[in-house]
N, C-alpha and C positions, 0 to 999 in steps of 0.2 A: 319419368324415368329417363336418364341420360344414356347415350350410347357411346361406345368407344370403337376406334378402328383397330383391327388386328392386321399385322403385316409381318413379313419375314425380315429378320435381321441376321445375316449370316446363315448359320444352320439352326437358328432358334426362331421362335415366334415372339413378337413383341406386341404390346398394347399401348396405344397412345391415349392417355387418360385426359378427360376434359379438365379444364382449368379448376373447376370446383373441387376436383379430387386431388389436387397437388399434395404431395407428401413431402414433409421436411425431414426425410431420412435418406440414407444412401442405399439401404437394403431393406427388403421386405421378406416375410415368410410367405410361401405359396403352398396352398394345400387344397384338397378337395373336401367339401362338406355337403352332404346330401345332394350330390350331383352338381354343385356350384364350385367354381374356382374362387378362392378367397385370397386376397392380398392383405397382409397385416404388417404394420411397421415392426421391424425387428427390434426387440428390446434387448439392450446390452446388459449383461449381468456381470457380477464379479467373477463368476465361474468362467465366462467367456474370456475375461482378462487373463486369468490364471492359465487357461487352456492354450493361449497363444504362446506361452513360455517366456523365457528371459529375453529381454530386448537390449541388454547392456553389452558393451564391449568386454572382452576377456580381462582387461586391466581394471575394470570397475571394482571397487572394494566391496566385499561382502558385509563389512561392518565399519562403522565410523566411531571413533572414540570421542566421548564428550570432552569439550574443552573446559578448563577450570573456570569457575565463576569469577568474574572481575568484580571486586567489592566496591570500587570507587569509580563507577561509570558516571560521567558527567553528561547529562542530557541537556 
């Protein structure tokens, strides 16, 4: 079993994970389960995307008209 160091980072506690436990994510879920602290990579969902709201400027068009099909396109 590996061990990790716990230390203060500002007003929070932090844990330095051993290299074997490197996570390829920016955020994790943290919760208690049966008295243990569990870190789980945060899974991004479409609902997360929609909950963040609109990210476009006010002048971004709500709809785009389709252009007419060009019959004689030379590739």
